[in-house]
Every structure is written in C-alpha cells, then in structure tokens.
C-alpha positions in Angstrom: 99.4 85.9 82.1 98.6 87.5 78.8 96.0 90.3 78.9 94.2 91.8 76.0 93.5 95.5 76.5 91.1 97.2 74.1 90.9 101.0 74.1 87.5 102.5 74.6 87.2 106.2 73.8 85.2 108.3 76.1 82.2 110.1 74.7 82.6 113.8 74.2 86.4 113.8 74.0 87.8 115.5 71.0 91.0 115.0 69.1 92.3 118.3 70.2 92.2 117.2 73.8 94.6 114.3 73.0 97.2 116.5 71.3 99.0 117.8 74.4 99.6 114.3 75.8 100.5 112.2 72.7 104.3 112.5 73.0 104.2 111.7 76.7 101.9 108.7 75.8 104.4 107.4 73.3 107.2 107.7 75.8 105.2 105.8 78.5 104.2 103.1 76.0 107.9 102.7 75.0 108.9 102.4 78.6 106.3 99.7 79.3 107.3 97.9 76.1 111.0 97.9 77.0 110.1 96.6 80.5 108.2 93.6 78.9 104.8 94.7 80.1 103.4 95.7 76.7 104.3 92.8 74.4 102.4 94.0 71.4 100.5 97.2 70.4 98.3 97.9 67.4 95.6 100.3 66.2 92.4 99.1 64.7 92.3 100.1 61.1 88.9 101.7 61.1 88.7 103.6 64.4 92.4 103.8 65.4 91.7 102.5 68.8 94.6 100.9 70.6 94.8 97.1 71.1 97.5 96.0 73.5 98.8 92.6 74.6 100.2 92.8 78.1 102.2 90.4 80.1 101.1 90.8 83.8 100.5 88.5 86.8 96.8 89.3 86.8 94.1 91.8 85.7 94.8 94.1 88.6 98.4 94.5 87.7 97.4 95.2 84.0 94.9 97.8 85.2 97.6 99.5 87.3 100.0 99.7 84.4 97.3 101.1 82.1 96.5 103.8 84.6 100.0 105.1 84.2 99.3 106.0 80.5 98.8 109.8 80.2 95.6 109.4 78.1 94.1 107.2 80.7 95.3 109.4 83.5 93.7 112.4 81.9 90.4 110.5 81.4 90.6 110.7 77.6 90.4 106.9 77.1 89.8 103.8 79.1 90.5 100.1 78.4 88.5 96.9 78.5 90.7 94.2 80.0 90.3 90.6 78.9 92.6 87.9 80.3 93.6 85.3 77.7 94.2 81.6 78.0 95.9 79.2 75.7 93.8 77.7 72.9 92.9 74.1 73.9 91.0 73.1 70.8 93.8 70.9 69.6 92.9 68.4 72.2 90.0 67.4 70.0 92.4 66.1 67.5 93.7 63.4 69.9 90.4 62.2 71.4 89.7 58.6 70.9 
C-alpha cells in the first residue's frame, strides 16, 4: 500500500534543536529508502517540510517506521499519514 506522509512541524521548535539530529536523520532515511520502505522523498519548496511516499502494508506499519526517524523520536516533527489508492477516473472514459 502506498502511504503519503506529510511532515508537520511542532510549534515552538527552533532550527537549532534540529541540528544535532540531522546527520542521524539522513542515515535513517537512507536505510529506509534502501529497504524499499521510503519510495520517494521531497521537501516542499516554500516551507521545506518533508513529503514521503512509503510502501507499507498499512497505516500502522507506516507510523511505526516514521517513529524510527530521529526527528520524530525527539518530538521535533510529526507526520500526517494518508493512505493512497489508485486513480479510478479513467473508468469514466469507457462508460456506455
């Protein structure tokens, strides 16, 4: 199942608080990407919030993987999780 995970920063957290964990964060993201869990990762252009596409069996599994990220573990960010389904709009092209 594809899962969209949208980073949500936590109010009151400063950039300086992130600094000690950024290298560890990158290592964990790399590990999850190499394992096929994180399929794609981006930053939003304006706010630099992470946008991840995960491949997991369900939302709970996605949540468990996200909890292993150092910035989540340290309560510096959280994620909104949205399961995705295939676009079915093409069916309208074939209606009689």
